[in-house]
SEFI-638442 format. One record per atom (N, C-alpha, C): residue in one letter; atom name; x, y, z. Coordinates in steps of 0.02 Angstrom, whole numbers, m for minus. Atoms other than C-alpha are relative to their C-alpha. Layout:
<nodes>
{node 'A'; 'CA'; {X; Y; Z}}
...
</nodes>
This chain:
<nodes>
{node 'M'; 'N'; {m26; m23; 67}}
{node 'M'; 'CA'; {638; 4628; m2806}}
{node 'M'; 'C'; {m39; m15; m64}}
{node 'E'; 'N'; {16; 13; 44}}
{node 'E'; 'CA'; {559; 4639; m2941}}
{node 'E'; 'C'; {1; m45; m71}}
{node 'L'; 'N'; {m24; 57; 65}}
{node 'L'; 'CA'; {525; 4520; m3105}}
{node 'L'; 'C'; {7; 50; m49}}
{node 'T'; 'N'; {m50; m12; 67}}
{node 'T'; 'CA'; {609; 4564; m3274}}
{node 'T'; 'C'; {m34; m24; m61}}
{node 'Y'; 'N'; {18; 58; 73}}
{node 'Y'; 'CA'; {561; 4503; m3446}}
{node 'Y'; 'C'; {49; 46; m53}}
{node 'G'; 'N'; {m23; m29; 78}}
{node 'G'; 'CA'; {676; 4519; m3588}}
{node 'G'; 'C'; {22; m51; m46}}
{node 'V'; 'N'; {m30; 46; 32}}
{node 'V'; 'CA'; {746; 4440; m3720}}
{node 'V'; 'C'; {74; m42; 13}}
{node 'A'; 'N'; {m60; 42; m26}}
{node 'A'; 'CA'; {891; 4303; m3686}}
{node 'A'; 'C'; {62; 15; m43}}
{node 'G'; 'N'; {m88; 14; 63}}
{node 'G'; 'CA'; {1067; 4308; m3757}}
{node 'G'; 'C'; {39; m51; 21}}
{node 'A'; 'N'; {m72; 49; m5}}
{node 'A'; 'CA'; {1230; 4210; m3762}}
{node 'A'; 'C'; {9; m12; 67}}
{node 'A'; 'N'; {m22; 11; m39}}
{node 'A'; 'CA'; {1264; 4238; m3604}}
{node 'A'; 'C'; {m65; m23; 78}}
{node 'D'; 'N'; {38; 45; m12}}
{node 'D'; 'CA'; {1088; 4162; m3543}}
{node 'D'; 'C'; {17; m67; m2}}
{node 'A'; 'N'; {32; 65; 40}}
{node 'A'; 'CA'; {1118; 4008; m3624}}
{node 'A'; 'C'; {29; m72; 58}}
{node 'A'; 'N'; {16; 21; m28}}
{node 'A'; 'CA'; {1186; 3921; m3476}}
{node 'A'; 'C'; {m58; m18; 63}}
{node 'N'; 'N'; {64; m11; m13}}
{node 'N'; 'CA'; {1046; 3974; m3372}}
{node 'N'; 'C'; {m59; m44; m27}}
{node 'L'; 'N'; {61; 53; 45}}
{node 'L'; 'CA'; {923; 3899; m3496}}
{node 'L'; 'C'; {m2; m50; 20}}
{node 'A'; 'N'; {11; 87; 13}}
{node 'A'; 'CA'; {998; 3740; m3506}}
{node 'A'; 'C'; {m19; m31; 58}}
{node 'A'; 'N'; {36; 52; m86}}
{node 'A'; 'CA'; {987; 3704; m3299}}
{node 'A'; 'C'; {m65; 9; m4}}
{node 'L'; 'N'; {51; m4; m29}}
{node 'L'; 'CA'; {827; 3774; m3290}}
{node 'L'; 'C'; {m60; m53; m58}}
{node 'S'; 'N'; {28; 69; 33}}
{node 'S'; 'CA'; {766; 3652; m3434}}
{node 'S'; 'C'; {0; m55; 23}}
{node 'I'; 'N'; {m16; 89; m15}}
{node 'I'; 'CA'; {844; 3497; m3359}}
{node 'I'; 'C'; {m35; 12; 57}}
{node 'E'; 'N'; {38; m11; m56}}
{node 'E'; 'CA'; {761; 3563; m3203}}
{node 'E'; 'C'; {m87; m20; m24}}
{node 'V'; 'N'; {72; 1; m6}}
{node 'V'; 'CA'; {584; 3580; m3254}}
{node 'V'; 'C'; {m39; m55; m43}}
{node 'W'; 'N'; {13; 42; 43}}
{node 'W'; 'CA'; {585; 3444; m3398}}
{node 'W'; 'C'; {m7; m51; 50}}
{node 'L'; 'N'; {m23; 61; m24}}
{node 'L'; 'CA'; {632; 3301; m3270}}
{node 'L'; 'C'; {m37; 8; 55}}
{node 'H'; 'N'; {52; 11; m44}}
{node 'H'; 'CA'; {498; 3358; m3143}}
{node 'H'; 'C'; {m64; 1; m22}}
{node 'T'; 'N'; {87; 24; 36}}
{node 'T'; 'CA'; {355; 3356; m3269}}
{node 'T'; 'C'; {5; m63; m20}}
{node 'Y'; 'N'; {17; 49; 43}}
{node 'Y'; 'CA'; {403; 3220; m3376}}
{node 'Y'; 'C'; {24; m70; 61}}
{node 'A'; 'N'; {m12; 71; m28}}
{node 'A'; 'CA'; {497; 3091; m3250}}
{node 'A'; 'C'; {m26; m23; 75}}
{node 'R'; 'N'; {53; m28; m65}}
{node 'R'; 'CA'; {360; 3089; m3111}}
{node 'R'; 'C'; {27; m69; 31}}
{node 'E'; 'N'; {9; 40; m32}}
{node 'E'; 'CA'; {412; 2899; m3070}}
{node 'E'; 'C'; {96; m18; 19}}
{node 'G'; 'N'; {m67; m5; m28}}
{node 'G'; 'CA'; {609; 2935; m3046}}
{node 'G'; 'C'; {46; 13; m69}}
{node 'I'; 'N'; {m43; 5; 64}}
{node 'I'; 'CA'; {766; 2952; m3167}}
{node 'I'; 'C'; {m2; m56; m14}}
{node 'R'; 'N'; {m37; 58; 39}}
{node 'R'; 'CA'; {805; 2819; m3299}}
{node 'R'; 'C'; {37; 29; m48}}
{node 'R'; 'N'; {m53; m32; 57}}
{node 'R'; 'CA'; {929; 2837; m3418}}
{node 'R'; 'C'; {m32; 28; m68}}
{node 'A'; 'N'; {24; m38; 59}}
{node 'A'; 'CA'; {828; 2879; m3587}}
{node 'A'; 'C'; {m7; 60; 17}}
{node 'F'; 'N'; {20; m85; m18}}
{node 'F'; 'CA'; {765; 3033; m3482}}
{node 'F'; 'C'; {64; 43; 24}}
{node 'S'; 'N'; {m61; m38; m16}}
{node 'S'; 'CA'; {944; 3064; m3427}}
{node 'S'; 'C'; {59; 12; m63}}
{node 'D'; 'N'; {m22; m25; 95}}
{node 'D'; 'CA'; {1011; 3055; m3631}}
{node 'D'; 'C'; {m26; 46; m29}}
{node 'Y'; 'N'; {40; m35; 37}}
{node 'Y'; 'CA'; {893; 3140; m3672}}
{node 'Y'; 'C'; {17; 82; 31}}
{node 'V'; 'N'; {m26; m74; m17}}
{node 'V'; 'CA'; {905; 3317; m3569}}
{node 'V'; 'C'; {67; 15; 13}}
{node 'L'; 'N'; {m66; m24; 2}}
{node 'L'; 'CA'; {1081; 3303; m3560}}
{node 'L'; 'C'; {54; 26; m81}}
{node 'R'; 'N'; {m9; 30; 53}}
{node 'R'; 'CA'; {1091; 3263; m3749}}
{node 'R'; 'C'; {m41; 96; m33}}
{node 'E'; 'N'; {67; m51; 19}}
{node 'E'; 'CA'; {931; 3413; m3770}}
{node 'E'; 'C'; {11; 82; 20}}
{node 'F'; 'N'; {m4; m42; m31}}
{node 'F'; 'CA'; {969; 3539; m3645}}
{node 'F'; 'C'; {88; 22; 4}}
{node 'T'; 'N'; {m83; m13; m20}}
{node 'T'; 'CA'; {1165; 3613; m3660}}
{node 'T'; 'C'; {6; 79; m21}}
{node 'A'; 'N'; {m10; m61; m16}}
{node 'A'; 'CA'; {1225; 3785; m3640}}
{node 'A'; 'C'; {18; 22; m92}}
{node 'A'; 'N'; {m10; m15; 77}}
{node 'A'; 'CA'; {1282; 3766; m3828}}
{node 'A'; 'C'; {m59; m2; m50}}
{node 'R'; 'N'; {68; m10; 51}}
{node 'R'; 'CA'; {1116; 3728; m3906}}
{node 'R'; 'C'; {m47; 60; 30}}
{node 'F'; 'N'; {39; m81; 2}}
{node 'F'; 'CA'; {1038; 3884; m3831}}
{node 'F'; 'C'; {42; 44; m17}}
{node 'A'; 'N'; {m30; m56; 24}}
{node 'A'; 'CA'; {1183; 3984; m3876}}
{node 'A'; 'C'; {m18; 0; m67}}
{node 'E'; 'N'; {25; 5; 70}}
{node 'E'; 'CA'; {1131; 3922; m4048}}
{node 'E'; 'C'; {m59; 27; m7}}
{node 'H'; 'N'; {77; m38; 13}}
{node 'H'; 'CA'; {947; 3954; m4019}}
{node 'H'; 'C'; {29; 95; 27}}
{node 'V'; 'N'; {12; m63; 4}}
{node 'V'; 'CA'; {983; 4130; m3944}}
{node 'V'; 'C'; {31; 53; m62}}
{node 'A'; 'N'; {m18; m40; 65}}
{node 'A'; 'CA'; {1080; 4172; m4113}}
{node 'A'; 'C'; {m28; m4; m64}}
{node 'D'; 'N'; {45; 2; 52}}
{node 'D'; 'CA'; {954; 4112; m4227}}
{node 'D'; 'C'; {m29; 25; 6}}
{node 'D'; 'N'; {57; m59; 21}}
{node 'D'; 'CA'; {866; 4243; m4303}}
{node 'D'; 'C'; {m74; m29; 7}}
{node 'S'; 'N'; {73; 44; 8}}
{node 'S'; 'CA'; {709; 4107; m4331}}
{node 'S'; 'C'; {m29; m23; 81}}
{node 'Q'; 'N'; {m1; m2; m70}}
{node 'Q'; 'CA'; {709; 4104; m4148}}
{node 'Q'; 'C'; {m16; 65; 40}}
{node 'V'; 'N'; {m8; m50; m68}}
{node 'V'; 'CA'; {672; 4226; m3982}}
{node 'V'; 'C'; {m21; m57; 44}}
{node 'I'; 'N'; {m4; 11; m84}}
{node 'I'; 'CA'; {694; 4182; m3814}}
{node 'I'; 'C'; {m26; 51; 36}}
{node 'V'; 'N'; {19; m53; m38}}
{node 'V'; 'CA'; {596; 4279; m3685}}
{node 'V'; 'C'; {22; m29; 69}}
{node 'K'; 'N'; {m15; 19; m70}}
{node 'K'; 'CA'; {644; 4269; m3502}}
{node 'K'; 'C'; {m16; 25; 48}}
{node 'C'; 'N'; {1; m27; m55}}
{node 'C'; 'CA'; {599; 4299; m3338}}
{node 'C'; 'C'; {52; m17; 60}}
{node 'E'; 'N'; {m38; m5; m40}}
{node 'E'; 'CA'; {713; 4358; m3207}}
{node 'E'; 'C'; {m9; 32; 75}}
{node 'R'; 'N'; {m6; m49; m61}}
{node 'R'; 'CA'; {718; 4413; m3023}}
{node 'R'; 'C'; {72; 26; 25}}
{node 'G'; 'N'; {m54; m3; 4}}
{node 'G'; 'CA'; {870; 4488; m3005}}
{node 'G'; 'C'; {51; m30; m43}}
{node 'A'; 'N'; {m40; 45; 42}}
{node 'A'; 'CA'; {1020; 4376; m3068}}
{node 'A'; 'C'; {m37; m65; m10}}
{node 'Y'; 'N'; {42; 91; m9}}
{node 'Y'; 'CA'; {888; 4222; m3048}}
{node 'Y'; 'C'; {m59; m3; m50}}
{node 'L'; 'N'; {23; 17; 58}}
{node 'L'; 'CA'; {819; 4152; m3197}}
{node 'L'; 'C'; {m73; m35; 10}}
{node 'L'; 'N'; {59; 45; m9}}
{node 'L'; 'CA'; {640; 4084; m3165}}
{node 'L'; 'C'; {m48; m13; m46}}
{node 'G'; 'N'; {50; 19; 51}}
{node 'G'; 'CA'; {566; 4058; m3332}}
{node 'G'; 'C'; {m3; 21; m55}}
{node 'Y'; 'N'; {m33; m21; 70}}
{node 'Y'; 'CA'; {582; 4077; m3517}}
{node 'Y'; 'C'; {m52; m47; m43}}
{node 'L'; 'N'; {30; 24; 67}}
{node 'L'; 'CA'; {470; 4053; m3673}}
{node 'L'; 'C'; {40; 12; m62}}
{node 'R'; 'N'; {m43; 5; 58}}
{node 'R'; 'CA'; {560; 3997; m3821}}
{node 'R'; 'C'; {m49; m6; m93}}
{node 'M'; 'N'; {33; 9; 94}}
{node 'M'; 'CA'; {468; 4049; m4018}}
{node 'M'; 'C'; {36; m9; m48}}
{node 'A'; 'N'; {m31; 20; 66}}
{node 'A'; 'CA'; {497; 3969; m4150}}
{node 'A'; 'C'; {m31; 32; m74}}
{node 'F'; 'N'; {16; m60; 50}}
{node 'F'; 'CA'; {471; 4097; m4324}}
{node 'F'; 'C'; {5; m63; m72}}
{node 'G'; 'N'; {m7; 57; 56}}
{node 'G'; 'CA'; {433; 3978; m4482}}
{node 'G'; 'C'; {m8; m63; 25}}
{node 'A'; 'N'; {m2; 64; m16}}
{node 'A'; 'CA'; {380; 3808; m4407}}
{node 'A'; 'C'; {m66; m23; 10}}
{node 'P'; 'N'; {79; 15; 26}}
{node 'P'; 'CA'; {227; 3759; m4493}}
{node 'P'; 'C'; {m38; m62; 71}}
{node 'C'; 'N'; {68; 34; m47}}
{node 'C'; 'CA'; {100; 3676; m4361}}
{node 'C'; 'C'; {m25; m81; m33}}
{node 'P'; 'N'; {12; 56; 15}}
{node 'P'; 'CA'; {82; 3479; m4395}}
{node 'P'; 'C'; {m81; m17; m45}}
{node 'T'; 'N'; {79; 15; 14}}
{node 'T'; 'CA'; {m109; 3492; m4406}}
{node 'T'; 'C'; {m15; 77; m46}}
{node 'D'; 'N'; {29; m51; 38}}
{node 'D'; 'CA'; {m138; 3679; m4477}}
{node 'D'; 'C'; {57; 42; m40}}
{node 'A'; 'N'; {m51; m32; 30}}
{node 'A'; 'CA'; {m4; 3742; m4614}}
{node 'A'; 'C'; {m9; 55; 3}}
{node 'G'; 'N'; {m11; m62; 0}}
{node 'G'; 'CA'; {m50; 3895; m4587}}
{node 'G'; 'C'; {11; 29; 47}}
{node 'L'; 'N'; {m40; m35; m77}}
{node 'L'; 'CA'; {5; 3927; m4399}}
{node 'L'; 'C'; {33; m23; m20}}
{node 'T'; 'N'; {m76; m7; 15}}
{node 'T'; 'CA'; {194; 3945; m4433}}
{node 'T'; 'C'; {46; 28; 64}}
{node 'T'; 'N'; {m17; m11; m62}}
{node 'T'; 'CA'; {221; 3994; m4263}}
{node 'T'; 'C'; {3; m14; 70}}
{node 'E'; 'N'; {m1; 61; m55}}
{node 'E'; 'CA'; {265; 3889; m4116}}
{node 'E'; 'C'; {30; 22; 63}}
{node 'I'; 'N'; {m32; m37; m65}}
{node 'I'; 'CA'; {295; 3937; m3923}}
{node 'I'; 'C'; {25; m76; m1}}
{node 'A'; 'N'; {m42; 78; m22}}
{node 'A'; 'CA'; {419; 3776; m3926}}
{node 'A'; 'C'; {m5; m26; 58}}
{node 'T'; 'N'; {m17; 29; m86}}
{node 'T'; 'CA'; {453; 3781; m3724}}
{node 'T'; 'C'; {m36; 64; 46}}
{node 'L'; 'N'; {m2; m31; m48}}
{node 'L'; 'CA'; {385; 3863; m3600}}
{node 'L'; 'C'; {m6; m23; 74}}
{node 'Y'; 'N'; {m32; 25; m55}}
{node 'Y'; 'CA'; {456; 3835; m3442}}
{node 'Y'; 'C'; {1; 51; 58}}
{node 'V'; 'N'; {0; m53; m69}}
{node 'V'; 'CA'; {432; 3918; m3257}}
{node 'V'; 'C'; {37; m57; 36}}
{node 'R'; 'N'; {m18; 39; m85}}
{node 'R'; 'CA'; {513; 3831; m3097}}
{node 'R'; 'C'; {m55; m1; 49}}
{node 'A'; 'N'; {55; 37; m34}}
{node 'A'; 'CA'; {386; 3728; m3011}}
{node 'A'; 'C'; {2; 48; 72}}
{node 'R'; 'N'; {4; m52; m58}}
{node 'R'; 'CA'; {422; 3837; m2849}}
{node 'R'; 'C'; {m26; 62; m25}}
{node 'H'; 'N'; {27; m78; 1}}
{node 'H'; 'CA'; {374; 4010; m2938}}
{node 'H'; 'C'; {m45; m17; m67}}
{node 'A'; 'N'; {41; m4; 21}}
{node 'A'; 'CA'; {232; 3941; m3025}}
{node 'A'; 'C'; {m80; 52; 21}}
{node 'R'; 'N'; {70; m16; m32}}
{node 'R'; 'CA'; {56; 4010; m3012}}
{node 'R'; 'C'; {18; 86; 26}}
{node 'Q'; 'N'; {m28; m71; m25}}
{node 'Q'; 'CA'; {147; 4198; m2997}}
{node 'Q'; 'C'; {m38; 37; m43}}
{node 'G'; 'N'; {5; m31; 63}}
{node 'G'; 'CA'; {90; 4249; m3167}}
{node 'G'; 'C'; {49; 1; m39}}
{node 'I'; 'N'; {m43; 12; 50}}
{node 'I'; 'CA'; {244; 4214; m3247}}
{node 'I'; 'C'; {m3; m26; m66}}
{node 'G'; 'N'; {26; 8; 75}}
{node 'G'; 'CA'; {187; 4119; m3386}}
{node 'G'; 'C'; {m40; 26; m54}}
{node 'K'; 'N'; {29; m30; 42}}
{node 'K'; 'CA'; {50; 4220; m3423}}
{node 'K'; 'C'; {31; 64; m29}}
{node 'R'; 'N'; {m34; m62; 36}}
{node 'R'; 'CA'; {164; 4370; m3451}}
{node 'R'; 'C'; {48; m24; m44}}
{node 'L'; 'N'; {m36; 53; 51}}
{node 'L'; 'CA'; {284; 4255; m3543}}
{node 'L'; 'C'; {m44; 7; m68}}
{node 'L'; 'N'; {54; 20; 82}}
{node 'L'; 'CA'; {151; 4213; m3683}}
{node 'L'; 'C'; {m24; 92; m9}}
{node 'A'; 'N'; {m10; m48; 21}}
{node 'A'; 'CA'; {109; 4410; m3682}}
{node 'A'; 'C'; {47; 45; m28}}
{node 'E'; 'N'; {m78; m28; 41}}
{node 'E'; 'CA'; {290; 4456; m3703}}
{node 'E'; 'C'; {m9; m32; m87}}
{node 'A'; 'N'; {m1; 28; 79}}
{node 'A'; 'CA'; {264; 4347; m3854}}
{node 'A'; 'C'; {m51; 34; m36}}
{node 'S'; 'N'; {44; m23; 53}}
{node 'S'; 'CA'; {101; 4406; m3921}}
{node 'S'; 'C'; {34; 85; m25}}
{node 'D'; 'N'; {m28; m64; 50}}
{node 'D'; 'CA'; {199; 4575; m3933}}
{node 'D'; 'C'; {45; m13; m37}}
{node 'I'; 'N'; {m63; 5; 58}}
{node 'I'; 'CA'; {338; 4505; m4018}}
{node 'I'; 'C'; {m39; m11; m80}}
{node 'C'; 'N'; {29; 38; 63}}
{node 'C'; 'CA'; {213; 4416; m4136}}
{node 'C'; 'C'; {m33; 61; m42}}
{node 'R'; 'N'; {50; m55; 20}}
{node 'R'; 'CA'; {93; 4592; m4149}}
{node 'R'; 'C'; {70; 39; m49}}
{node 'A'; 'N'; {m68; m41; 26}}
{node 'A'; 'CA'; {274; 4696; m4189}}
{node 'A'; 'C'; {16; m45; m86}}
{node 'R'; 'N'; {m29; 8; 57}}
{node 'R'; 'CA'; {324; 4573; m4337}}
{node 'R'; 'C'; {m77; m19; m42}}
{node 'G'; 'N'; {60; m12; 27}}
{node 'G'; 'CA'; {130; 4556; m4395}}
{node 'G'; 'C'; {m42; m70; 0}}
{node 'I'; 'N'; {40; 55; m6}}
{node 'I'; 'CA'; {90; 4380; m4343}}
{node 'I'; 'C'; {m54; m8; 52}}
{node 'K'; 'N'; {54; 0; m7}}
{node 'K'; 'CA'; {m76; 4340; m4304}}
{node 'K'; 'C'; {m12; m47; 66}}
{node 'G'; 'N'; {11; 49; m33}}
{node 'G'; 'CA'; {m71; 4174; m4199}}
{node 'G'; 'C'; {60; m35; 25}}
{node 'F'; 'N'; {m75; 34; m12}}
{node 'F'; 'CA'; {47; 4053; m4124}}
{node 'F'; 'C'; {m36; m87; 26}}
{node 'W'; 'N'; {26; 54; m13}}
{node 'W'; 'CA'; {33; 3858; m4089}}
{node 'W'; 'C'; {60; m26; 58}}
{node 'L'; 'N'; {m62; 53; m47}}
{node 'L'; 'CA'; {130; 3724; m3963}}
{node 'L'; 'C'; {m34; m52; 19}}
{node 'C'; 'N'; {9; 62; m5}}
{node 'C'; 'CA'; {108; 3563; m3899}}
{node 'C'; 'C'; {21; m18; 77}}
{node 'V'; 'N'; {0; 7; m68}}
{node 'V'; 'CA'; {73; 3502; m3718}}
{node 'V'; 'C'; {m5; m75; 4}}
{node 'N'; 'N'; {0; 95; m15}}
{node 'N'; 'CA'; {99; 3319; m3646}}
{node 'N'; 'C'; {m72; m28; m3}}
{node 'H'; 'N'; {60; 5; m26}}
{node 'H'; 'CA'; {m77; 3270; m3638}}
{node 'H'; 'C'; {m10; m40; 76}}
{node 'E'; 'N'; {3; 46; m58}}
{node 'E'; 'CA'; {m49; 3194; m3468}}
{node 'E'; 'C'; {11; 67; 54}}
{node 'N'; 'N'; {m47; m41; m64}}
{node 'N'; 'CA'; {26; 3373; m3405}}
{node 'N'; 'C'; {m77; 36; 10}}
{node 'A'; 'N'; {61; m25; m20}}
{node 'A'; 'CA'; {m144; 3417; m3337}}
{node 'A'; 'C'; {m8; 85; 26}}
{node 'P'; 'N'; {m29; m69; m20}}
{node 'P'; 'CA'; {m80; 3592; m3237}}
{node 'P'; 'C'; {2; 43; m65}}
{node 'A'; 'N'; {m37; m45; 45}}
{node 'A'; 'CA'; {m9; 3650; m3411}}
{node 'A'; 'C'; {m72; 15; m38}}
{node 'I'; 'N'; {45; 4; 35}}
{node 'I'; 'CA'; {m173; 3613; m3507}}
{node 'I'; 'C'; {m56; 41; 36}}
{node 'R'; 'N'; {33; m37; m20}}
{node 'R'; 'CA'; {m275; 3698; m3381}}
{node 'R'; 'C'; {12; 62; m5}}
{node 'F'; 'N'; {m35; m51; 5}}
{node 'F'; 'CA'; {m168; 3846; m3392}}
{node 'F'; 'C'; {m3; 38; m69}}
{node 'Y'; 'N'; {20; m31; 66}}
{node 'Y'; 'CA'; {m175; 3877; m3574}}
{node 'Y'; 'C'; {m86; 5; m21}}
{node 'A'; 'N'; {84; m6; 20}}
{node 'A'; 'CA'; {m390; 3829; m3566}}
{node 'A'; 'C'; {m8; 80; 17}}
{node 'A'; 'N'; {18; m50; m45}}
{node 'A'; 'CA'; {m392; 3964; m3448}}
{node 'A'; 'C'; {28; 89; m31}}
{node 'L'; 'N'; {m23; m69; 58}}
{node 'L'; 'CA'; {m297; 4086; m3583}}
{node 'L'; 'C'; {m45; m18; m74}}
{node 'R'; 'N'; {44; 9; 61}}
{node 'R'; 'CA'; {m401; 4032; m3720}}
{node 'R'; 'C'; {21; m47; m61}}
{node 'F'; 'N'; {m25; 51; 62}}
{node 'F'; 'CA'; {m300; 3903; m3815}}
{node 'F'; 'C'; {m38; m47; m29}}
{node 'Q'; 'N'; {61; 33; 21}}
{node 'Q'; 'CA'; {m407; 3789; m3922}}
{node 'Q'; 'C'; {52; m63; m49}}
{node 'R'; 'N'; {m24; 49; 30}}
{node 'R'; 'CA'; {m362; 3611; m3975}}
{node 'R'; 'C'; {m6; m6; m74}}
{node 'N'; 'N'; {9; m25; 64}}
{node 'N'; 'CA'; {m316; 3589; m4145}}
{node 'N'; 'C'; {42; m91; m8}}
{node 'G'; 'N'; {m35; 64; m11}}
{node 'G'; 'CA'; {m260; 3384; m4129}}
{node 'G'; 'C'; {47; m27; 22}}
{node 'S'; 'N'; {m37; 45; m24}}
{node 'S'; 'CA'; {m120; 3282; m4095}}
{node 'S'; 'C'; {66; m5; m40}}
{node 'D'; 'N'; {m32; 36; 39}}
{node 'D'; 'CA'; {44; 3237; m4111}}
{node 'D'; 'C'; {44; m40; 37}}
{node 'Y'; 'N'; {m64; 59; m54}}
{node 'Y'; 'CA'; {188; 3111; m4046}}
{node 'Y'; 'C'; {76; 20; 24}}
{node 'F'; 'N'; {m65; m22; m27}}
{node 'F'; 'CA'; {343; 3140; m3943}}
{node 'F'; 'C'; {17; m72; 10}}
{node 'E'; 'N'; {5; 64; m14}}
{node 'E'; 'CA'; {444; 2987; m3954}}
{node 'E'; 'C'; {69; m10; 47}}
{node 'L'; 'N'; {m63; m11; m35}}
{node 'L'; 'CA'; {579; 2943; m3833}}
{node 'L'; 'C'; {11; m112; 2}}
{node 'E'; 'N'; {m16; 71; 7}}
{node 'E'; 'CA'; {653; 2767; m3852}}
{node 'E'; 'C'; {m53; m50; m29}}
{node 'D'; 'N'; {36; 32; 60}}
{node 'D'; 'CA'; {545; 2645; m3923}}
{node 'D'; 'C'; {m97; 23; 41}}
{node 'E'; 'N'; {43; m23; m31}}
{node 'E'; 'CA'; {395; 2744; m3829}}
{node 'E'; 'C'; {m25; 71; m37}}
{node 'R'; 'N'; {10; m62; 27}}
{node 'R'; 'CA'; {272; 2867; m3912}}
{node 'R'; 'C'; {m64; 45; 53}}
{node 'H'; 'N'; {38; m39; m52}}
{node 'H'; 'CA'; {190; 3005; m3796}}
{node 'H'; 'C'; {m58; 61; m20}}
{node 'E'; 'N'; {67; m65; 33}}
{node 'E'; 'CA'; {18; 3096; m3848}}
{node 'E'; 'C'; {19; 67; 24}}
{node 'N'; 'N'; {14; m77; m30}}
{node 'N'; 'CA'; {34; 3281; m3853}}
{node 'N'; 'C'; {m42; 36; m35}}
{node 'F'; 'N'; {54; m18; 63}}
{node 'F'; 'CA'; {m108; 3388; m3910}}
{node 'F'; 'C'; {47; 75; m6}}
{node 'I'; 'N'; {m46; m70; 33}}
{node 'I'; 'CA'; {m75; 3537; m4011}}
{node 'I'; 'C'; {m49; 28; 11}}
{node 'L'; 'N'; {41; m66; m2}}
{node 'L'; 'CA'; {m149; 3691; m3956}}
{node 'L'; 'C'; {m2; 60; m21}}
{node 'W'; 'N'; {m7; m70; 55}}
{node 'W'; 'CA'; {m170; 3880; m4051}}
{node 'W'; 'C'; {m44; 31; 49}}
{node 'R'; 'N'; {27; m61; m4}}
{node 'R'; 'CA'; {m221; 4044; m4021}}
{node 'R'; 'C'; {19; 68; m33}}
{node 'D'; 'N'; {m24; m68; 17}}
{node 'D'; 'CA'; {m227; 4206; m4084}}
{node 'D'; 'C'; {40; 30; 45}}
{node 'V'; 'N'; {m31; m23; m27}}
{node 'V'; 'CA'; {m112; 4321; m4014}}
{node 'V'; 'C'; {m36; 36; 70}}
{node 'M'; 'N'; {40; m35; m46}}
{node 'M'; 'CA'; {m158; 4399; m3845}}
{node 'M'; 'C'; {m5; 79; m20}}
{node 'P'; 'N'; {6; m75; 10}}
{node 'P'; 'CA'; {m238; 4566; m3862}}
{node 'P'; 'C'; {32; 43; 25}}
{node 'E'; 'N'; {m4; m33; m41}}
{node 'E'; 'CA'; {m161; 4697; m3781}}
{node 'E'; 'C'; {m36; 6; 75}}
{node 'A'; 'N'; {43; 16; m82}}
{node 'A'; 'CA'; {m288; 4719; m3652}}
{node 'A'; 'C'; {20; m58; 17}}
{node 'E'; 'N'; {m1; 59; m23}}
{node 'E'; 'CA'; {m260; 4544; m3606}}
{node 'E'; 'C'; {63; m5; 40}}
{node 'C'; 'N'; {m76; m2; m34}}
{node 'C'; 'CA'; {m66; 4577; m3572}}
{node 'C'; 'C'; {13; 45; 76}}
</nodes>
């Protein structure tokens, strides 16, 4: 069955929440699940929160599905100033693809879809944060010509986790 891409709606909220929990824990809970991780994902990744995201005009969620199955998504936030460059105001807040569907071109295609949306809105570039220890994601973004623009920190309990800030111009149509 063919992959399809489109803008997520309220009916997708539960699937977006479940996929988020799966990807976040797979990526960041390397040594196992602990209470801080559980509390975080169960607070942040809820169907109600995703229903708010899809209803918010300052955000767009692009999804990738195969039939009825969600494989990945990208959430863009417009008007979200980059911590290291206030001129960049469109954030790729989330780009999650299920681990078993990685390396199938889904992430690149989601970014291409985001680029199309940005071009239609007259937006020239976007930024994102990636955990400095997430080597596969860093390699992925480097291959797509994202450039580093400093660091920011994600705080969970009493721990600070460095995130690299990356940016790039929207992908030209020829790359999409």
